[in-house]
C-alpha positions, -999 to +999 in steps of 0.1 A: +077+037-103+064+074-103+064+076-141+045+037-145+008+028-142+007+005-116-024-016-117-043-029-086-052-065-087-072-084-060-058-116-047-081-137-065-075-121-099-037-126-089-039-161-086-056-166-124-026-150-140+007-161-149+037-139-138+064-161-150+079-135-168+076-112-138+095-101-106+076-108-074+084-086-047+074-078-010+052-045-010+063-027+022+040-003+044+057+031+041+064+062+022+080+063-017+110+083-016+131+092-043+169+098-040+178+127-067+208+149-071+220+143-033+185+148-020+154+127-008+118+138-022+084+123-012+060+127-039+048+163-023+080+176-007+115+172+002+124+149+029+158+153+034+162+167+069+136+142+080+158+108+073+192+123+075+207+095+084+197+076+051+208+107+029+241+105+046+247+067+036+234+072+004+256+103-006+289+088+012+284+054-006+275+073-042+246+057-050+232+071-085+196+086-084+171+058-074+135+055-058+127+030-030+102+028-002+110+044+030+098+022+062+097+011+100+103-027+104+070-042+111+052-008+113+029+010+088+029+043+069+020+062+100+048+049+121+074+061+092+055+095+093+058+100+133+089+122+141+103+101+172+108+070+144+126+088+116+160+080+127+148+044+126+133+043+093+153+018+068+151+025+028+143-002+002+155+003-028+133-005-058+145+009-091+174+030-106+164+064-125+183+057-151+165+054-184+195+045-208+195+011-189+167-016-197+148-032-167+170-058-164+205-042-163+190-018-137+180-044-114+213-060-119+233-030-111+207-022-083+215-055-064+251-046-066+245-009-053+230-027-022+256-052-017+284-027-022+267+000+003+265-028+029+243-011+054+214-023+075+194+007+069+196+004+030+177-028+020+172-050-007+142-061-025+125-091-011+116-117-040+099-148-044+098-175-071+059-174-076+026-158-066+020-185-036+055-182-024+047-145-017+013-142-006+018-172+018+050-149+031+024-118+033-001-134+051+020-153+073+038-118+083+009-098+082+027-077+055+011-051+034+013-070-002+029-080-031+043-059-061+047-077-098+070-063-121+087-064-158+100-038-181+065-033-192+040-037-163+038-029-126+010-049-104+000-042-070-017-068-047-027-056-013-037-079+017-067-061+032-087-069+060-126-072+062-151-058+085-191-061+088-203-030+108-239-016+112-245+018+094-258+042+121-267+072+094-258+086+059-247+120+055-255+137+025-230+157+004-230+174-031-220+139-047-222+103-029-218+113+006-207+093+039-216+063+060-215+070+094-209+036+114-223+023+145-185+022+161-179+059+149-158+053+121-167+071+088-169+054+051-170+081+023-170+082-016-196+057-012-215+047-045-249+062-053-261+024-058-248+019-022-268+054-008-298+038-026-295+004-010-290+020+026-320+040+020-344+010+011-331-010+038-340+018+064-375+023+050-380-015+051-375-010+089-343-030+091-308-029+101-284-016+074-250-033+074-221-023+055-190-049+044-157-031+041-122-039+031-095-016+048-059-017+053-052-017+089-068-001+124-051+029+135-043+037+172-073+052+175-092+023+161-102+041+128-100+021+098-074+033+075-086+035+038-120+018+041-136+008+011-169-004+004-178-038-008-217-040-004-246-028+014-271-056+030-301-057+060-287-075+091-296-111+087-296-112+049-260-117+042-263-146+024-291-132+005-273-104-015 
């Protein structure tokens, strides 16, 4: 996974594609972890001490080098990062790091490994027969999304929430700046076109509204990874 180019797809794009030659699996909302040479690593640093119970299981069972998603059942990435939850974390194996095997061989072996480990903390990929079945599961269970993969391509489809909120002001920067919302949330990395639209709406004496998509609300009521879809004047939503 770390050496593959994973492409993002919107749900409406995914519905138009043929994934009959790909595995369709559940995406957990957690942290990517690699098990290599008897240690656990996140993309940034070693995590062996943080998830000691997972490390011990993998070493005791002789699991080969692999990577997967460290997650909390029913939780999100913040939950798995909280020290009070480290010993509750589960590890969903995604792939083996054996380049001598092809994709099919690796996943046959991966299934055997999970079965032989036989531990509730080491979980298999959740697979679906087609995109519709997978997406229905994601929506019904409020899951993060799906990953679609084969030997050549990997795609990620996230289930994002939506919100329309009044923009209180724009905070300039050297580049695009940040929108400050009426609920005190912030949306950064906005495009110059969005900033221009905001200024035009304000100049007309109208109320600017931002439509965003985001992963979830944090415990503090903040939008996690918000992204601007569009900016429009209040009352003119259907005219944009």
